[in-house]
C-alpha positions, 0 to 999 in steps of 0.5 A, a space after each residue: 500500500 502506497 500512501 501519498 499526501 497529495 491523493 485526490 479527494 474522496 467522492 461523497 456518496 449519495 447516501 452521505 449527501 442524503 444523510 447530510 440533508 436529513 440532518 440539516 432538516 432535523 436540526 432546522 425543524 427541531 430548533 425552529 419548533 423549540 424557539 417558536 413554541 417559546 414565542 407563542 407559548 405552545 408547550 406541545 411544540 417545545 416538547 416536539 422540537 426536543 423529542 425530534 432532536 432526541 429521536 434523530 440522535 438515537 436513529 443516527 446512533 443505531 444506524 451507525 452501529 453496523 459500520 462501527 462494528 465492521 471498523 472494530 473487526 479490522 485489525 489495526 496496522 502497526 508501524 514505527 514512527 519518529 517524533 518530529 516535535 511535541 507540544 504539551 497543552 498544560 502542566 498537570 500532575 498525571 496525564 497531560 495532553 500532548 500534540 505530536 508531529 510524527 513521521 510514520 514508516 509502515 513496512 510496506 508503504 511510503 513514510 508520511 507525516 501526521 499530527 496526533 494528540 494523545 494524553 501522556 503520563 508526566 512520568 513518561 514524557 522524557 521517553 517521548 522527546 523529539 527524535 525518539 522512535 515509537 510504536 504506533 497503530 492505525 486503521 488500514 483504511 484511515 492512516 491519519 488516525 494514528 495512536 501511540 502504543 504505550 505498551 508494545 509487544 516485545 518484538 515491536 519494542 525491540 525493533 523500536 529500540 534499534 531503529 533509525 527513521 528519517 523524517 518524511 520530506 515536505 511540510 504536508 501533513 496527512 489528514 482525513 479527506 474533506 467531505 467536499 462542499 456539496 455535503 455542507 451545502 445540502 446540510 445548510 439547505 436542510 436547516 433552512 428548509 426545516 426552519 422555514 417549514 415551521 415558521 410558515 406553519 405557525 406564521 399566523 400565531 407569530 405575526 398576530 402577536 407581533 402586530 398586537 405588540 407593535 401596532 399603535 393604539 387607535 380610538 375604539 369604535 363605541 356602540 352604546 345601546 339600550 334595551 327594549 322599552 320593557 327593560 329597565 337597564 342599559 348596556 354599553 359595548 366597545 369593540 376594538 379593531 383587528 390587531 389590538 387587545 384589551 390587554 394593551 397598555 391603557 386600552 381597557 381604561 380608555 374603553 371604559 372611559 368612552 362609555 362613562 364619560 358622558 355627564 356626571 355620575 347618577 345622571 342621564 348618560 344617554 339613550 338609543 338615538 334611534 328610538 325613545 326607550 325611556 331608560 336612563 344609564 347611570 354611572 354604577 355598573 352591575 357587571 363588566 365583561 372583558 374579552 380579547 377585543 370586546 368590552 361589555 358593561 351593564 349599568 344600574 338603571 337610574 330608577 333601581 336600588 340594585 347595588 353596583 360599583 364604579 367602573 373606574 374602580 377596576 384594578 386596571 393595572 392588574 388585569 394583564 397580570 391576572 390574565 397571564 397568570 390564568 393562562 399559565 398557572 391553571 393547567 390549561 394546555 394551549 389556552 385559546 380564549 379568556 374572559 374577565 367578569 367583574 361584579 359588585 352585586 354582593 357589595 364588594 367587587 370581585 373579578 373572575 378570569 376564565 381561560 378555555 383551551 382544547 382540553 377544558 377550562 379553568 378560572 381564578 378569582 380576585 378581589 377589588 385590588 386584583 389579588 387572587 383569592 381562589 382558583 378553579 382547576 382545569 376540567 
């Protein structure tokens, strides 16, 4: 066998190219799934990303077992080598990593130069000086994977003691042939395609959250309606435009204010302009219901003695935190919707936040200061 340092590069097999593309696809898909799951708060997507990477790693390990078994079954080649140079990485009391440049002289092949790193005991460093002859082993098909034999057989130890080896000519070091640019390109292409597939699949959730966070606040559209002539109460409704949320900074306070700013408390708040309903809207509210883009207020009729509460007394600053706590701590997987209901019929203000997901719903209850007092588990 003749070893030359200038041999042509090994051709990459179609199987290796396919494995490279598949590996890139799995990396891009699992990483994108993990990141997107964190952004849109989807626990199943996060778990899927981690599980996909773990399953593929196991598949690669199992698929490589036959090749590793074949390589282990091949007896290594043994040869003599001379140390051209050595460099210890750090000073320790036991084994120290040492980088060697060796000239390996096989019995039936041309000598070649190779660089190898191996841990050597500090006490044995004097036996590994430049110019010393060693016994080495390497796989016959991978001569660059040289390993220094620490305890050679008596036969090879005797040969090393009396051998004189000239250094290989030229500065070139033998190393593993590169895989070529084709394999790296396909791996990168797989990463990009895998990541793009996940982003496109969940683009609605990603871009909806981004537009909700960045879109400037607009004036809400207000629709104030009264009940029919036989009903003694009035209600107000505010509906926000697309891309906006009642949880945006100051949005809920502005929406409530748009329904209660007409006139003084306890006076006529206005009636339906399309018909004379004979009902007046007072300043106190019976209930306030808040959802993602809608607000509904039922007011206490001016001629009623029913207890109510001032809508301006709602703990506006605590509402986003209460909704976030309900979505993340009540055990509802992938919550799709939420509703906050404020009531004061018992004389004290209470707030209930309910969240609903594919697997059920749950709720928490807070007092007038926005402090959680009770929780209802997912069911």
